[in-house]
C-alpha positions in Angstrom: -239.1 -255.6 152.4 -236.9 -258.3 153.8 -234.8 -258.3 150.6 -234.3 -254.5 151.0 -233.2 -254.9 154.6 -230.7 -257.7 153.6 -229.2 -255.4 151.0 -228.8 -252.4 153.3 -225.1 -251.5 153.5 -225.4 -249.7 156.9 -226.6 -252.9 158.6 -223.4 -254.8 157.5 -221.2 -251.9 158.5 -222.9 -251.8 161.9 -222.3 -255.6 162.3 -218.6 -255.1 161.2 -218.2 -252.3 163.7 -218.5 -254.7 166.6 -216.0 -257.2 165.2 -212.9 -255.0 165.1 -210.4 -257.6 166.2 -211.4 -259.9 163.3 -211.2 -257.1 160.7 -208.0 -255.2 161.4 -206.0 -257.3 158.9 -207.1 -255.0 156.1 -206.2 -251.7 157.7 -202.4 -251.8 157.0 -203.1 -252.5 153.3 -205.6 -249.6 153.1 -202.9 -247.3 154.4 -200.3 -248.7 152.1 -202.5 -248.2 149.0 -203.8 -244.8 150.1 -207.4 -246.0 150.3 -209.5 -244.1 152.9 -211.6 -246.7 154.5 -212.3 -247.8 158.1 -212.0 -251.4 159.2 -215.8 -251.8 159.1 -216.4 -250.2 155.7 -217.9 -251.9 152.6 -215.3 -253.1 150.1 -215.8 -253.9 146.4 -213.6 -254.3 143.3 -214.6 -250.7 142.4 -212.5 -249.4 145.3 -209.3 -250.5 143.5 -210.0 -249.1 140.1 -207.0 -247.1 138.8 -204.4 -248.6 141.1 -201.2 -249.8 139.6 -201.7 -252.9 137.4 -198.6 -254.5 139.0 -200.7 -255.2 142.1 -202.6 -257.8 140.1 -201.6 -261.2 141.4 -202.5 -262.8 138.1 -199.1 -261.6 136.9 -197.2 -263.5 139.5 -194.9 -266.2 138.3 -194.2 -269.3 140.4 -190.9 -269.6 142.2 -190.3 -273.2 141.4 -187.0 -273.2 143.2 -188.7 -272.2 146.4 -191.4 -274.8 145.9 -188.9 -277.6 145.3 -187.0 -276.7 148.4 -190.1 -277.3 150.6 -190.3 -280.3 153.0 -193.7 -281.4 151.7 -192.7 -281.2 148.1 -189.6 -283.4 148.7 -191.9 -286.1 150.2 -194.2 -286.3 147.2 -194.3 -288.8 144.4 -193.0 -287.8 141.0 -196.6 -287.5 139.7 -197.6 -285.2 142.5 -194.4 -283.1 142.1 -195.1 -282.6 138.4 -198.7 -281.6 139.2 -197.5 -279.0 141.8 -195.0 -277.5 139.4 -197.7 -277.2 136.7 -199.9 -275.2 139.0 -199.2 -271.9 137.2 -200.2 -273.4 133.9 -203.2 -275.5 135.0 -204.6 -273.6 138.0 -204.7 -276.7 140.2 -202.4 -279.4 141.7 -203.2 -282.9 142.9 -201.3 -284.5 145.7 -201.9 -288.2 146.0 -202.0 -289.9 149.4 -201.6 -286.7 151.3 -203.2 -288.3 154.3 -202.9 -291.9 155.5 -206.0 -294.0 155.9 -205.6 -293.7 159.7 -205.4 -289.9 159.6 -208.6 -289.8 157.5 -210.4 -292.1 159.8 -209.4 -289.9 162.8 -210.8 -286.9 161.0 -214.1 -288.6 160.2 -214.4 -289.8 163.8 -213.8 -286.2 165.0 -216.5 -284.8 162.8 -218.9 -287.5 164.0 -218.2 -286.6 167.6 -218.6 -282.9 167.0 -222.0 -283.5 165.4 -223.1 -285.9 168.1 -222.1 -283.4 170.8 -223.9 -280.6 168.8 -220.7 -278.5 168.8 -221.1 -278.2 165.0 -224.1 -278.6 162.7 -224.9 -279.3 159.1 -226.4 -276.2 157.5 -229.3 -276.2 155.0 -226.7 -275.9 152.3 -225.1 -279.3 153.3 -222.1 -277.7 154.9 -220.4 -278.0 158.3 -218.7 -274.6 158.7 -215.6 -273.7 160.6 -215.1 -277.0 162.4 -211.4 -275.9 162.8 -212.6 -273.5 165.5 -213.9 -276.3 167.6 -211.2 -279.1 167.1 -207.5 -279.1 167.8 -207.1 -282.0 165.5 -208.7 -280.2 162.5 -207.0 -277.0 163.3 -203.6 -278.7 163.3 -204.5 -280.3 159.9 -205.3 -276.9 158.4 -202.4 -275.1 160.0 -199.8 -277.8 159.1 -196.5 -276.0 158.6 -195.4 -278.1 155.6 -198.7 -277.5 153.8 -198.8 -273.8 154.5 -195.2 -273.5 153.3 -196.1 -275.1 150.0 -199.2 -272.8 149.7 -197.0 -269.8 150.5 -194.6 -270.7 147.7 -197.5 -271.0 145.3 -199.0 -267.6 146.3 -195.6 -265.8 146.7 -196.2 -264.9 150.4 -197.3 -266.3 153.8 -200.9 -267.5 154.2 -203.5 -267.5 156.9 -206.2 -270.2 157.2 -209.5 -268.5 156.8 -212.1 -271.2 157.0 -213.0 -274.9 156.8 -216.0 -276.6 155.2 -216.8 -280.3 155.8 -219.2 -282.3 153.7 -220.9 -285.6 154.4 -222.4 -285.8 150.9 -221.6 -284.2 147.6 -221.9 -280.4 147.5 -223.6 -280.4 144.1 -222.6 -276.7 143.8 -222.8 -275.2 140.3 -219.6 -274.1 138.7 -218.1 -270.9 140.2 -214.9 -269.2 141.0 -214.0 -268.6 144.7 -213.1 -265.0 143.8 -216.8 -263.9 143.8 -217.1 -265.3 147.4 -213.7 -264.8 149.0 -212.1 -261.9 147.1 -208.7 -260.2 147.5 -206.8 -257.2 146.4 -204.5 -257.9 144.7 -206.7 -260.4 142.9 -205.7 -264.1 143.2 -204.6 -263.9 146.9 -206.5 -267.0 147.9 -206.0 -270.8 147.5 -208.5 -273.6 148.1 -207.6 -277.0 149.4 -209.9 -280.0 149.1 -209.2 -283.3 150.8 -211.0 -286.6 150.0 -212.1 -288.3 153.3 -213.2 -291.4 151.4 -213.0 -292.7 147.8 -214.9 -290.6 145.3 -217.0 -292.3 142.6 -219.4 -291.5 139.8 -222.3 -292.0 142.2 -221.3 -289.8 145.2 -220.8 -286.4 143.6 -217.1 -285.9 142.5 -215.6 -282.4 142.4 -215.2 -281.0 138.9 -213.0 -278.2 137.6 -211.9 -276.6 134.3 -208.2 -276.6 133.8 -206.6 -273.2 132.9 -209.9 -271.4 133.5 -207.9 -269.4 136.2 -206.4 -267.4 133.3 -209.8 -265.9 132.4 -210.8 -262.5 133.7 -212.1 -262.3 137.3 -215.9 -262.1 136.9 -217.1 -259.9 139.7 -220.2 -257.9 140.6 -219.7 -255.4 137.8 -219.8 -258.2 135.2 -223.4 -259.0 135.9 -224.6 -255.5 136.9 -224.7 -256.3 140.6 -222.8 -253.5 142.1 -225.6 -251.6 143.8 -225.3 -248.0 145.0 -224.1 -246.0 148.0 -227.0 -247.3 150.2 -227.8 -250.8 148.9 -226.1 -253.9 147.6 -227.0 -255.1 144.1 -230.3 -256.8 143.6 -229.2 -259.7 141.4 -229.7 -263.2 142.6 -226.7 -265.6 142.9 -228.3 -267.8 140.2 -227.6 -264.9 137.7 -223.9 -265.1 138.5 -224.1 -268.9 137.9 -225.8 -268.4 134.6 -223.1 -266.0 133.6 -220.3 -268.5 134.4 -222.2 -271.3 132.5 -222.5 -269.0 129.5 -218.8 -268.3 129.6 -218.0 -272.0 129.7 -220.2 -272.7 126.7 -218.9 -269.7 124.8 -215.2 -270.6 125.4 -215.7 -274.4 124.9 -214.0 -275.1 128.2 -213.3 -278.7 129.1 -214.6 -280.1 132.4 -212.6 -282.6 134.4 -214.2 -284.7 137.1 -211.9 -285.6 140.0 -212.3 -289.2 141.1 -210.1 -288.9 144.2 -208.9 -291.7 146.4 -209.2 -291.5 150.2 -206.5 -289.1 151.4 -205.9 -287.3 148.1 -205.6 -283.5 148.1 -206.4 -280.9 145.5 -205.1 -277.3 145.5 -206.8 -274.8 143.3 -206.2 -271.2 142.2 -208.6 -268.5 143.4 -210.1 -268.0 139.9 -210.3 -271.7 138.8 -213.9 -272.6 137.8 -215.0 -275.6 139.8 -218.1 -277.2 141.4 -219.7 -280.4 142.5 -221.3 -283.1 140.3 -224.7 -284.6 141.1 -224.7 -287.0 144.1 -226.8 -289.7 142.4 -226.7 -292.5 145.0 -228.0 -290.9 148.2 -227.3 -294.1 150.1 -223.6 -293.4 149.8 -221.7 -290.6 151.7 -219.2 -288.3 150.1 -217.0 -287.1 153.0 -214.6 -284.3 152.3 -213.0 -281.3 153.8 -212.3 -277.9 152.2 -209.8 -275.3 153.5 -209.4 -271.8 152.2 -206.3 -269.7 152.8 -205.8 -265.9 152.3 -202.5 -264.4 151.4 -201.4 -262.2 154.4 -200.5 -259.1 152.4 -203.8 -258.9 150.6 -207.1 -257.1 151.4 -209.6 -259.8 152.1 -213.3 -259.4 151.5 -216.5 -260.9 149.9 -217.3 -259.3 146.6 -221.0 -260.3 146.5 -221.9 -258.8 149.9 -219.0 -256.3 149.8 -218.1 -257.1 153.4 -214.5 -257.4 154.7 -213.6 -260.9 155.6 -213.9 -261.8 159.3 -210.7 -263.7 160.2 -211.3 -265.4 163.5 -208.9 -266.7 166.2 -209.2 -270.4 167.1 -211.0 -271.7 170.2 -211.0 -275.3 171.1 -213.2 -277.8 172.9 -211.1 -279.3 175.7 
């Protein structure tokens, strides 16, 4: 019975109805595309079937001249510049020494204080969600103009910070694409940013990713028979999605890369890049990190699995 209640579309729509201010970002795009939906309506990939293929962001080519003109890009090492300019081909970019040791220490202290004061908490999935809404320091980090300008150049349009996730230990999350969780139309209108808040080793659960996997199809609900019907969401478990991705990796012989980042290093990844977390084998060691997700402003933003529009919140700070 509980499973049926959780899958009932009407309950999600009712919840959405009372969050109008956080959902109006999609309305202009609905009108532009001629899609007859309310701000609180369910959204899935099926709603965009038959629309012009040119809307698919996979076909976007990087404007390398715009990237190279950016303030952040100009400050990077040659190795980091090369990685950024290879983003279209590889689906990720590594920026070494993005933050100084002092900046990282300040962030870690801020998280400690937020936890001590019970302003934020660690969820049962090992995550500290949306700390940016409770900290001016973390909000400034995520909304840094130079970083957002680089991300905008990579996406071909301005971006909005959607969420933050902080980890104290390795996520150990199985391989996935963010596009099943934070989906856009046109596809690909999202970027992930991961920052190492300490050195990452074999023992404390490094991030992993599969270079060039962003060029694969976007695997969504319809690809594992999880679309549901007019009244209910699909009844497939998330582990079935994970098994599908694992099978694709094996079938296509994709090569996994583990990211042994140094304190302050930053990784940017494409919305469709396969990535996850390795096992955190030494539990006596922490693995502090911070993830930021950014939506492209002229995209419809939603969550394919639950078929909910994305709630984009305004910031409020602890004084």
